[in-house]
ZALO-885508 format. One line per field, with one value per residue: residue number from 1; residue in three letters; x, y, z of N, C-alpha, C in turn. Coordinates in steps of 0.05 Angstrom, whole numbers, plus 5000, padded with zeros to 4 digits. Layout:
<pts>
i	c(NUM ...)
aa	c(ala ...)
nu	c(X ...)
nv	c(Y ...)
nw	c(Z ...)
cau	c(X ...)
cav	c(Y ...)
caw	c(Z ...)
cu	c(X ...)
cv	c(Y ...)
cw	c(Z ...)
</pts>
This chain:
<pts>
i	c(1 2 3 4 5 6 7 8 9 10 11 12 13 14 15 16 17 18 19 20 21 22 23 24 25 26 27 28 29 30 31 32 33 34 35 36 37 38 39 40 41 42 43 44 45 46 47 48 49 50 51 52 53 54 55 56 57 58 59 60 61 62 63 64 65 66 67 68 69 70 71 72 73 74 75 76 77 78 79 80 81 82 83 84 85 86 87 88 89 90 91 92 93 94 95 96 97 98 99 100 101 102 103 104 105 106 107 108 109 110 111 112 113 114 115 116 117 118 119 120 121 122 123 124 125 126 127 128 129 130 131 132 133 134 135 136 137 138 139 140 141 142 143 144 145 146 147 148 149 150 151 152 153 154 155 156 157 158 159 160 161 162 163 164 165 166 167 168 169 170 171 172 173 174 175 176 177 178 179 180 181 182 183 184 185 186 187 188 189 190 191 192 193 194 195 196 197 198 199 200 201 202 203 204 205 206 207 208 209 210 211 212 213 214 215 216 217 218 219 220 221 222 223 224 225 226 227 228 229 230 231 232 233 234 235 236 237 238 239 240 241 242 243 244 245 246 247 248 249 250 251 252 253 254 255 256 257 258 259 260 261 262 263 264 265 266 267 268 269 270 271 272 273 274 275 276 277 278 279 280 281 282 283 284 285 286 287 288 289 290 291 292 293 294 295 296 297 298 299 300 301 302 303 304 305 306 307 308 309 310 311 312 313 314 315 316 317 318 319 320 321 322 323 324 325 326 327 328 329 330 331 332 333 334 335 336 337 338 339 340 341 342 343 344 345 346 347 348 349 350 351 352 353 354 355 356 357 358 359 360 361 362 363 364 365 366 367)
aa	c(unk unk unk unk unk unk unk unk unk unk unk unk unk unk unk unk unk unk unk unk unk unk unk unk unk unk unk unk unk unk unk unk unk unk unk unk unk unk unk unk unk unk unk unk unk unk unk unk unk unk unk unk unk unk unk unk unk unk unk unk unk unk unk unk unk unk unk unk unk unk unk unk unk unk unk unk unk unk unk unk unk unk unk unk unk unk unk unk unk unk unk unk unk unk unk unk unk unk unk unk unk unk unk unk unk unk unk unk unk unk unk unk unk unk unk unk unk unk unk unk unk unk unk unk unk unk unk unk unk unk unk unk unk unk unk unk unk unk unk unk unk unk unk unk unk unk unk unk unk unk unk unk unk unk unk unk unk unk unk unk unk unk unk unk unk unk unk unk unk unk unk unk unk unk unk unk unk unk unk unk unk unk unk unk unk unk unk unk unk unk unk unk unk unk unk unk unk unk unk unk unk unk unk unk unk unk unk unk unk unk unk unk unk unk unk unk unk unk unk unk unk unk unk unk unk unk unk unk unk unk unk unk unk unk unk unk unk unk unk unk unk unk unk unk unk unk unk unk unk unk unk unk unk unk unk unk unk unk unk unk unk unk unk unk unk unk unk unk unk unk unk unk unk unk unk unk unk unk unk unk unk unk unk unk unk unk unk unk unk unk unk unk unk unk unk unk unk unk unk unk unk unk unk unk unk unk unk unk unk unk unk unk unk unk unk unk unk unk unk unk unk unk unk unk unk unk unk unk unk unk unk unk unk unk unk unk unk unk unk unk unk unk unk unk unk unk unk unk unk unk unk unk unk unk unk unk unk unk unk unk unk unk unk unk unk unk unk)
nu	c(1860 1897 1926 1927 1958 1944 1978 1974 1984 1939 1873 1835 1863 1872 1824 1785 1814 1837 1791 1764 1803 1800 1749 1756 1784 1765 1753 1804 1826 1843 1846 1832 1863 1868 1910 1942 2011 2026 1987 1999 2004 2059 2070 2033 2033 1989 1941 1903 1854 1823 1781 1763 1698 1675 1625 1588 1615 1642 1685 1704 1714 1768 1811 1873 1924 1988 1988 2020 2039 2051 2026 2053 2029 2044 2057 2107 2117 2143 2121 2102 2073 2089 2143 2138 2117 2156 2202 2174 2156 2205 2223 2184 2199 2245 2233 2231 2187 2150 2133 2140 2102 2130 2193 2204 2238 2298 2313 2311 2364 2398 2378 2391 2447 2456 2439 2469 2516 2501 2475 2431 2446 2452 2400 2387 2374 2426 2443 2452 2467 2446 2486 2505 2485 2517 2525 2478 2477 2521 2507 2465 2490 2520 2484 2447 2384 2349 2325 2300 2293 2261 2297 2271 2220 2153 2099 2105 2110 2140 2176 2217 2227 2280 2310 2358 2351 2381 2398 2361 2320 2280 2231 2192 2136 2088 2028 1973 1945 1956 1996 2052 2089 2150 2189 2255 2291 2345 2408 2416 2363 2343 2374 2357 2308 2323 2364 2341 2306 2338 2366 2329 2307 2331 2355 2357 2395 2379 2387 2344 2297 2269 2210 2159 2096 2071 2034 2056 2052 2074 2091 2090 2107 2074 2089 2067 2092 2087 2094 2070 2023 2061 2106 2134 2159 2117 2091 2039 2014 2014 2011 1995 2011 1990 2006 1990 1985 2044 2064 2105 2098 2071 2042 1984 1964 1975 1939 1941 1922 1899 1918 1911 1965 1967 1937 1970 2021 2009 2002 2048 2107 2121 2175 2198 2162 2171 2223 2218 2183 2218 2260 2233 2216 2266 2284 2246 2253 2302 2303 2274 2307 2358 2345 2331 2378 2407 2375 2326 2274 2219 2149 2118 2126 2123 2140 2164 2172 2205 2200 2242 2243 2284 2286 2311 2308 2285 2290 2249 2228 2221 2177 2160 2112 2065 2009 1944 1913 1924 1925 1875 1843 1860 1860 1809 1790 1828 1815 1797 1841 1882 1863 1864 1918 1956 1936 1941 1996 2013 1994 2029 2078 2069 2075 2127 2200 2222 2267 2312 2293 2303 2350 2386 2342 2335 2352 2311 2267 2248 2212)
nv	c(5341 5376 5440 5499 5560 5622 5677 5747 5818 5847 5831 5829 5822 5790 5764 5734 5691 5665 5651 5617 5577 5559 5537 5488 5462 5427 5379 5362 5349 5391 5448 5515 5577 5648 5705 5766 5780 5816 5809 5770 5751 5765 5746 5705 5676 5668 5677 5729 5725 5697 5640 5589 5568 5508 5489 5532 5560 5607 5659 5665 5706 5692 5665 5634 5582 5590 5564 5502 5499 5547 5592 5641 5701 5754 5818 5860 5929 5996 6018 6031 5990 5944 5943 5932 5880 5849 5832 5798 5757 5738 5717 5676 5644 5623 5590 5524 5493 5509 5511 5533 5537 5556 5590 5636 5687 5725 5797 5832 5845 5810 5762 5765 5766 5716 5681 5695 5668 5620 5569 5596 5648 5674 5692 5732 5801 5848 5875 5928 5958 6022 6065 6117 6175 6183 6136 6127 6172 6164 6119 6140 6183 6152 6139 6100 6068 6061 6024 6037 6005 5986 5955 5925 5921 5907 5882 5919 5970 6035 6034 6059 6085 6111 6157 6192 6250 6287 6342 6338 6299 6241 6215 6160 6129 6085 6097 6082 6058 6091 6122 6159 6213 6251 6307 6327 6384 6394 6366 6378 6387 6336 6308 6332 6307 6253 6243 6248 6204 6157 6161 6153 6103 6037 6024 5989 5989 5973 5950 5977 5937 5917 5898 5895 5885 5882 5922 5959 5949 5932 5865 5802 5734 5697 5646 5595 5557 5502 5461 5395 5350 5312 5337 5350 5390 5422 5448 5492 5523 5572 5640 5701 5767 5831 5898 5970 6009 6038 6038 6014 5971 5906 5887 5864 5895 5944 5954 5917 5867 5799 5743 5678 5631 5594 5616 5659 5637 5607 5646 5663 5651 5582 5562 5600 5596 5543 5548 5586 5556 5513 5540 5563 5516 5496 5537 5534 5482 5484 5526 5520 5483 5509 5553 5530 5506 5547 5576 5570 5519 5525 5535 5553 5588 5646 5661 5710 5721 5754 5768 5794 5840 5825 5772 5751 5721 5734 5731 5764 5772 5739 5710 5692 5693 5689 5715 5691 5706 5704 5649 5632 5658 5640 5584 5563 5514 5496 5516 5490 5458 5496 5521 5479 5464 5490 5468 5412 5408 5427 5383 5345 5365 5361 5308 5296 5302 5365 5393 5409 5453 5499 5526 5585 5620 5675 5706 5711 5745 5791 5785)
nw	c(5463 5415 5427 5390 5382 5353 5333 5328 5315 5324 5344 5304 5257 5194 5198 5169 5144 5188 5219 5183 5181 5235 5234 5213 5251 5292 5265 5253 5301 5333 5378 5373 5389 5394 5399 5422 5427 5468 5506 5542 5609 5647 5698 5713 5668 5638 5584 5558 5512 5454 5447 5403 5391 5370 5365 5360 5323 5333 5359 5426 5484 5528 5581 5581 5584 5554 5490 5467 5415 5366 5317 5282 5261 5260 5237 5237 5247 5250 5294 5363 5388 5358 5372 5425 5424 5397 5432 5465 5432 5417 5467 5473 5429 5450 5490 5516 5520 5482 5414 5347 5286 5242 5242 5219 5176 5167 5159 5094 5078 5107 5089 5035 5038 5058 5017 4972 4962 4946 4900 4879 4871 4820 4810 4843 4853 4855 4918 4962 5025 5041 5067 5064 5029 4986 4958 4930 4897 4866 4835 4806 4779 4744 4707 4720 4732 4792 4849 4912 4972 5033 5085 5124 5103 5080 5038 4997 5018 5023 4979 4929 4863 4826 4781 4741 4700 4654 4692 4731 4778 4780 4821 4840 4872 4904 4937 4979 4935 4893 4844 4857 4835 4831 4816 4826 4820 4827 4852 4905 4924 4918 4956 5003 5009 5009 5049 5103 5099 5094 5141 5180 5168 5151 5087 5024 4964 4899 4831 4780 4751 4689 4694 4671 4634 4565 4567 4599 4653 4718 4736 4770 4790 4838 4881 4923 4975 5019 5079 5083 5116 5132 5138 5092 5039 4992 4931 4928 4891 4836 4815 4777 4791 4777 4768 4772 4712 4690 4741 4798 4829 4840 4881 4916 4955 4938 4900 4859 4809 4794 4755 4726 4727 4686 4644 4632 4618 4574 4537 4518 4474 4461 4469 4503 4546 4563 4580 4623 4658 4671 4697 4741 4768 4782 4818 4860 4878 4900 4938 4991 5018 5018 5050 5100 5111 5133 5168 5221 5220 5173 5157 5115 5052 5013 4949 4906 4840 4787 4718 4671 4615 4582 4587 4631 4698 4762 4834 4872 4924 4987 5030 5094 5118 5082 5044 5020 4978 4922 4910 4928 4892 4841 4847 4869 4886 4923 4971 5020 5032 5039 5086 5123 5124 5164 5211 5204 5199 5248 5280 5261 5280 5335 5343 5333 5345 5361 5378 5349 5322 5349 5340 5327 5330 5342 5300 5264 5270 5244 5202)
cau	c(1861 1921 1920 1943 1954 1950 1987 1975 1987 1912 1855 1819 1881 1868 1801 1771 1831 1841 1765 1761 1821 1789 1725 1765 1801 1754 1755 1833 1833 1858 1831 1845 1863 1883 1918 1963 2032 2026 1966 2009 2011 2086 2071 2018 2036 1962 1937 1875 1850 1798 1780 1743 1678 1669 1596 1576 1633 1648 1706 1695 1736 1777 1839 1883 1953 2000 1988 2046 2046 2042 2026 2060 2021 2050 2071 2117 2124 2160 2104 2109 2062 2107 2167 2132 2112 2179 2217 2156 2157 2232 2222 2168 2216 2267 2221 2233 2160 2134 2143 2127 2101 2154 2208 2207 2262 2309 2306 2319 2393 2409 2370 2408 2474 2456 2434 2485 2538 2489 2469 2411 2457 2446 2372 2383 2383 2448 2431 2472 2457 2452 2497 2507 2471 2536 2522 2455 2485 2541 2492 2449 2509 2529 2461 2432 2358 2352 2302 2305 2275 2266 2309 2250 2193 2135 2075 2112 2111 2165 2193 2219 2242 2295 2329 2368 2346 2397 2406 2339 2317 2252 2225 2164 2128 2059 2016 1944 1938 1961 2024 2060 2113 2159 2214 2273 2306 2375 2417 2412 2336 2340 2387 2339 2288 2336 2380 2325 2295 2358 2375 2307 2303 2351 2346 2374 2396 2379 2383 2316 2294 2246 2192 2132 2087 2068 2017 2071 2043 2091 2078 2108 2095 2074 2087 2064 2102 2080 2098 2044 2019 2083 2130 2148 2153 2100 2082 2009 2004 2028 1992 2007 2002 1994 2003 1978 1999 2063 2071 2129 2091 2049 2030 1955 1959 1980 1919 1946 1902 1908 1913 1921 1990 1963 1930 1992 2042 2001 2000 2075 2117 2126 2202 2202 2145 2185 2247 2208 2175 2242 2274 2217 2218 2293 2285 2230 2263 2327 2300 2268 2331 2379 2336 2331 2406 2418 2356 2308 2253 2196 2125 2108 2142 2113 2163 2157 2191 2201 2210 2249 2238 2305 2283 2323 2290 2295 2276 2244 2221 2214 2160 2154 2084 2052 1980 1934 1893 1930 1918 1846 1831 1867 1855 1789 1787 1847 1807 1797 1869 1896 1855 1872 1947 1969 1926 1954 2026 2014 1991 2055 2098 2063 2082 2156 2219 2229 2288 2330 2281 2309 2375 2387 2315 2334 2358 2288 2243 2241 2189)
cav	c(5354 5394 5468 5514 5588 5639 5703 5770 5842 5856 5809 5829 5817 5766 5751 5714 5668 5652 5639 5594 5555 5549 5522 5461 5452 5403 5354 5356 5344 5414 5469 5540 5601 5670 5726 5785 5773 5834 5802 5749 5760 5755 5734 5680 5663 5664 5695 5740 5724 5686 5612 5583 5548 5493 5483 5556 5570 5635 5664 5675 5715 5670 5666 5606 5577 5593 5538 5492 5503 5574 5600 5670 5717 5782 5834 5881 5955 6014 6029 6023 5964 5924 5942 5919 5851 5834 5817 5778 5734 5727 5701 5653 5626 5612 5571 5495 5479 5521 5507 5549 5524 5566 5609 5662 5694 5751 5819 5829 5846 5784 5741 5767 5758 5686 5667 5705 5649 5594 5565 5615 5675 5689 5700 5753 5828 5857 5891 5942 5974 6050 6078 6145 6183 6183 6110 6132 6193 6152 6102 6158 6196 6134 6134 6076 6072 6045 6019 6039 5986 5983 5929 5911 5928 5886 5890 5941 5997 6050 6028 6083 6084 6136 6160 6219 6259 6311 6350 6335 6272 6232 6194 6150 6108 6080 6098 6081 6049 6113 6127 6187 6220 6277 6315 6344 6399 6394 6345 6386 6381 6307 6300 6342 6287 6227 6239 6241 6177 6136 6164 6143 6074 6023 6020 5975 5999 5952 5960 5976 5915 5921 5875 5902 5871 5899 5945 5976 5943 5914 5839 5781 5707 5689 5617 5588 5531 5496 5434 5380 5337 5295 5355 5351 5414 5419 5473 5493 5535 5597 5658 5725 5792 5853 5925 5992 6019 6059 6035 6000 5949 5887 5878 5867 5917 5970 5956 5898 5848 5773 5727 5651 5626 5578 5634 5677 5621 5598 5668 5670 5630 5557 5559 5617 5585 5520 5558 5597 5534 5499 5558 5565 5490 5495 5555 5526 5458 5489 5547 5512 5470 5530 5569 5514 5500 5570 5587 5549 5509 5541 5521 5562 5608 5659 5670 5728 5718 5773 5761 5819 5841 5812 5743 5743 5714 5745 5726 5791 5771 5713 5718 5669 5697 5697 5715 5669 5716 5696 5622 5629 5668 5623 5556 5563 5486 5491 5530 5473 5448 5518 5525 5457 5460 5496 5449 5385 5410 5429 5356 5332 5376 5351 5279 5292 5316 5390 5407 5421 5477 5521 5539 5611 5633 5703 5720 5709 5759 5815 5779)
caw	c(5438 5411 5428 5371 5387 5329 5344 5310 5330 5329 5343 5279 5234 5179 5212 5153 5142 5216 5227 5166 5189 5260 5229 5206 5272 5308 5250 5253 5328 5343 5389 5364 5405 5382 5420 5416 5446 5492 5525 5560 5635 5653 5724 5714 5641 5625 5561 5553 5483 5443 5442 5381 5399 5346 5363 5350 5303 5340 5378 5453 5501 5549 5592 5578 5584 5527 5475 5463 5388 5359 5289 5284 5239 5268 5217 5253 5236 5266 5314 5390 5394 5346 5388 5451 5419 5387 5452 5476 5413 5421 5491 5466 5412 5466 5510 5506 5519 5462 5387 5326 5259 5228 5258 5203 5161 5175 5140 5066 5074 5118 5071 5011 5046 5062 4992 4950 4958 4939 4871 4871 4870 4795 4809 4864 4847 4872 4939 4979 5046 5037 5092 5058 5004 4964 4943 4912 4877 4848 4816 4789 4761 4723 4690 4727 4745 4817 4868 4942 4985 5062 5094 5139 5092 5069 5022 4980 5030 5024 4957 4911 4837 4823 4758 4735 4673 4653 4718 4749 4787 4781 4842 4838 4891 4904 4964 4979 4909 4874 4835 4865 4821 4838 4802 4842 4799 4832 4869 4933 4930 4922 4981 5024 5013 5013 5074 5128 5095 5100 5168 5197 5162 5136 5060 5006 4937 4880 4804 4771 4730 4671 4699 4663 4610 4541 4575 4618 4680 4731 4742 4780 4795 4866 4886 4952 4984 5047 5087 5085 5143 5137 5140 5065 5023 4968 4918 4928 4865 4827 4801 4766 4803 4758 4781 4757 4689 4697 4769 4803 4847 4832 4906 4916 4975 4923 4879 4838 4803 4793 4732 4730 4715 4662 4623 4624 4607 4547 4519 4507 4457 4475 4478 4526 4566 4573 4595 4649 4676 4681 4716 4765 4781 4795 4841 4884 4888 4916 4958 5019 5029 5024 5074 5125 5118 5147 5188 5233 5201 5165 5150 5088 5039 4989 4933 4885 4817 4766 4691 4658 4587 4568 4593 4657 4719 4788 4859 4883 4952 4999 5052 5111 5127 5058 5041 5004 4959 4895 4906 4931 4868 4819 4852 4891 4896 4943 4995 5044 5037 5050 5113 5139 5124 5189 5231 5200 5203 5278 5289 5254 5299 5362 5344 5326 5361 5348 5392 5330 5311 5366 5333 5313 5328 5346 5275 5246 5280 5229 5185)
cu	c(1884 1912 1939 1936 1962 1954 1986 1977 1961 1894 1837 1837 1874 1845 1788 1789 1832 1814 1759 1777 1809 1765 1732 1780 1791 1758 1785 1843 1850 1838 1846 1841 1876 1887 1939 1985 2033 2006 1974 2015 2039 2088 2057 2022 2009 1958 1907 1872 1823 1802 1757 1724 1669 1639 1581 1590 1638 1671 1694 1719 1743 1805 1849 1913 1964 2000 2016 2057 2034 2045 2029 2050 2023 2066 2080 2123 2144 2145 2111 2097 2079 2131 2163 2128 2137 2194 2200 2157 2185 2234 2205 2185 2238 2258 2222 2207 2142 2149 2127 2124 2124 2167 2215 2234 2272 2301 2318 2349 2406 2402 2386 2436 2477 2454 2454 2509 2527 2485 2446 2421 2451 2418 2367 2392 2405 2437 2453 2457 2465 2461 2500 2495 2490 2533 2500 2464 2505 2527 2477 2467 2520 2507 2445 2405 2359 2325 2314 2284 2281 2277 2287 2222 2178 2112 2080 2113 2139 2185 2194 2236 2255 2312 2337 2362 2360 2407 2384 2336 2287 2249 2196 2160 2098 2048 1986 1932 1940 1990 2031 2088 2122 2186 2230 2292 2336 2383 2413 2383 2330 2351 2371 2317 2301 2349 2363 2312 2314 2370 2354 2304 2327 2340 2367 2373 2397 2377 2353 2315 2268 2228 2163 2123 2084 2050 2029 2062 2063 2077 2099 2092 2096 2071 2085 2073 2095 2089 2072 2043 2041 2110 2146 2139 2137 2093 2052 1998 2020 2008 2007 1994 2009 1988 1990 1996 2018 2073 2097 2123 2068 2034 1999 1947 1961 1961 1923 1923 1916 1901 1924 1947 1986 1955 1953 2013 2034 1999 2026 2086 2125 2154 2208 2185 2159 2209 2238 2199 2199 2257 2259 2218 2245 2294 2270 2238 2287 2322 2294 2293 2353 2370 2339 2359 2417 2400 2339 2286 2229 2172 2115 2126 2125 2137 2153 2179 2185 2213 2216 2244 2260 2306 2296 2302 2302 2278 2273 2240 2214 2201 2153 2126 2067 2022 1971 1914 1899 1920 1887 1831 1836 1862 1834 1784 1808 1838 1809 1825 1885 1889 1863 1902 1961 1961 1940 1984 2029 2012 2018 2076 2094 2072 2112 2174 2226 2250 2307 2319 2289 2334 2370 2361 2316 2339 2333 2264 2233 2216 2169)
cv	c(5374 5423 5483 5544 5603 5667 5724 5795 5855 5833 5808 5826 5790 5749 5729 5688 5653 5638 5615 5571 5543 5532 5493 5447 5427 5377 5344 5349 5366 5435 5495 5563 5623 5692 5744 5781 5791 5828 5778 5761 5749 5742 5707 5663 5655 5685 5704 5742 5713 5656 5606 5561 5535 5489 5508 5569 5600 5636 5675 5683 5694 5677 5638 5606 5580 5565 5529 5494 5530 5578 5631 5684 5747 5795 5859 5907 5970 6026 6018 5996 5941 5920 5930 5888 5836 5820 5795 5752 5722 5708 5675 5633 5612 5592 5542 5481 5490 5517 5523 5533 5531 5588 5634 5665 5720 5773 5814 5828 5819 5761 5741 5758 5728 5671 5674 5687 5621 5592 5583 5643 5690 5701 5723 5780 5837 5878 5902 5958 6004 6063 6108 6150 6183 6158 6115 6151 6181 6134 6120 6173 6179 6126 6111 6083 6052 6043 6022 6023 5983 5955 5912 5915 5903 5898 5915 5968 6010 6045 6052 6075 6112 6136 6189 6226 6286 6320 6347 6304 6266 6210 6186 6129 6104 6081 6099 6077 6071 6116 6156 6193 6248 6282 6334 6358 6398 6371 6352 6382 6352 6297 6310 6322 6261 6223 6233 6212 6155 6138 6152 6112 6063 6016 6005 5990 5974 5964 5958 5955 5920 5897 5881 5887 5891 5923 5963 5973 5925 5887 5821 5755 5702 5659 5612 5560 5527 5467 5420 5366 5317 5311 5357 5376 5407 5447 5472 5505 5561 5614 5683 5749 5815 5879 5945 6000 6042 6057 6019 5975 5932 5878 5883 5890 5944 5972 5937 5879 5820 5759 5699 5648 5612 5596 5650 5660 5612 5622 5676 5647 5605 5554 5576 5606 5561 5528 5569 5575 5519 5515 5559 5539 5487 5512 5544 5499 5463 5507 5537 5499 5490 5547 5555 5504 5522 5581 5564 5542 5528 5523 5529 5585 5620 5670 5687 5728 5739 5763 5787 5816 5828 5782 5734 5739 5721 5738 5754 5792 5743 5719 5693 5672 5705 5698 5693 5679 5706 5667 5618 5640 5649 5594 5554 5534 5479 5503 5513 5464 5471 5524 5503 5454 5466 5476 5421 5386 5413 5401 5340 5340 5364 5322 5275 5308 5341 5406 5422 5448 5502 5537 5565 5626 5663 5719 5724 5725 5780 5810 5761)
cw	c(5437 5411 5409 5377 5362 5339 5321 5326 5337 5327 5319 5254 5221 5190 5195 5150 5168 5223 5209 5173 5215 5256 5222 5229 5286 5292 5248 5281 5341 5356 5383 5384 5390 5403 5409 5437 5472 5513 5543 5586 5643 5681 5725 5688 5630 5604 5562 5522 5476 5440 5422 5391 5373 5342 5351 5327 5307 5359 5404 5469 5522 5558 5592 5580 5556 5513 5469 5435 5379 5329 5289 5259 5245 5245 5230 5236 5253 5290 5342 5398 5383 5364 5415 5447 5411 5409 5465 5459 5414 5445 5487 5449 5427 5487 5500 5505 5498 5434 5367 5300 5243 5243 5243 5190 5169 5155 5112 5062 5084 5099 5045 5015 5049 5035 4970 4944 4951 4908 4861 4868 4843 4793 4828 4852 4866 4892 4957 5001 5041 5064 5089 5032 4980 4946 4921 4890 4857 4826 4796 4769 4739 4704 4696 4740 4769 4831 4896 4956 5015 5069 5108 5128 5084 5055 5004 4991 5029 5002 4937 4886 4833 4797 4755 4706 4670 4681 4739 4757 4790 4801 4839 4859 4889 4933 4961 4950 4888 4868 4842 4852 4827 4824 4821 4822 4803 4851 4899 4942 4935 4948 5006 5031 5022 5041 5099 5125 5104 5129 5187 5194 5147 5109 5044 4979 4919 4851 4796 4748 4715 4674 4692 4638 4587 4547 4595 4647 4694 4739 4754 4784 4825 4868 4915 4957 5013 5053 5091 5113 5150 5140 5115 5050 4998 4957 4918 4902 4859 4813 4793 4781 4783 4771 4763 4734 4697 4726 4772 4820 4835 4857 4905 4935 4961 4900 4856 4833 4798 4767 4737 4715 4687 4639 4613 4609 4579 4527 4508 4491 4473 4486 4503 4550 4579 4590 4623 4668 4687 4702 4742 4781 4796 4820 4865 4894 4907 4941 4986 5033 5036 5048 5099 5131 5136 5168 5199 5215 5198 5160 5123 5077 5015 4974 4910 4863 4796 4740 4676 4629 4571 4573 4618 4679 4746 4811 4872 4913 4961 5026 5068 5123 5103 5061 5022 4982 4931 4891 4909 4906 4844 4822 4875 4901 4919 4970 5020 5051 5049 5079 5132 5144 5151 5211 5228 5205 5235 5290 5284 5274 5327 5365 5337 5347 5347 5363 5372 5318 5327 5358 5319 5311 5328 5319 5258 5254 5262 5211 5199)
</pts>
C-alpha cells in the first residue's frame, strides 16, 4: 500500500480536512501518516508522528520511515518554529527518493516578476518592492491610494490601505475580523509607523483597486484548480468571497462570507456576465501552464480574482496551498471528490517518472 505523508507545522492544523481525507485513504489503496517536519530524527531518518488507523478511523502515535510521497500543508510565518522547519523541508525536496504532490510557489514578488512578461501581464496589479519609505511618500504625494502587502504574507495578514487627505494620512487594516483605522496628522508621524514596518518585513506597494460591491463590501472570486488522477488540470469550482462593509479584505480568515458564483453572476447584466466568464476561462486555462513553465510541478492552485468597478479584472493572489471552505460551501456535492483528490494524485505520481519535478525546488519554499 502506498504511504502518503501529510506535513504541517502543528499536528492539529487543518485537522478536519486531513482526517476526512484519511478516511478515504484505504479505499484508494493509500496509507496516511501525518507529521511535523521538525519531528524527523536526522540520525535514524525516522519520524515521530501519527498513523491513520482505517479500522477505527482514528490517528495513533507512531514512529515510521519518511513516506516516499509528501503532501506539504505547512504555512510558514516569521516564528522560530517556521524557521526551523523551512530548511528541513528544503532538504526533503532535494532527496531523490521523496516526491511532493506539489512543490509550491515562490513569494509574491518573485511570482509577479515571473508572470509580468507573460500573456497574463495585463491582469496583474503593478507591484514594487518597498526598499525605502520615499517610494510610498511619492505615490501618496501624487494623490494615489495604495495597498501595502507583505511579500511573504498569506490569508490577508499585514495588508494596509493608505491614502493622503490634505496633509494627513489615513491607514486602514483588518485584524481579528475588525477594521482598524488610523489617522496620522503629519508625514513625520506616518514615517514613524512606516519605517519600522518595512525595515522588519519585506513589503510590496500596489495601486488600490476599487474591488467592492454596491454595499461597499470588498469581494473577489476564488477558483480552485487541481490535477486529477491522470495528472490533468481541472477546475473544481468557483465561489464569491465577500468582506466586511468598509473593509479591504474578502478573506474568510478576516470575517468574510461566501456566495455562490452562479447567484452572483446571474445578478449582473448578461453582457457583463459573459465578458467576465470569458476572461476567467482564459486566465485559468493559461495560468497552470505558465506557472509550470517556470516552477516545479504543482498539484493545486487557489486563484483569487478581483472585479473592479470600472470592469477591469485582476489576479489578486495565487496560492499553492489553498483552503476548501469556499467550495465546500458552494458545492457540497464535491466533498468526497475534494477529499479523495490528493490520494488519487499521489497514486498517479507513484506510477509515473517524477525526476523532472526536482528542478528549481529551492525557489518555491515561501508558500
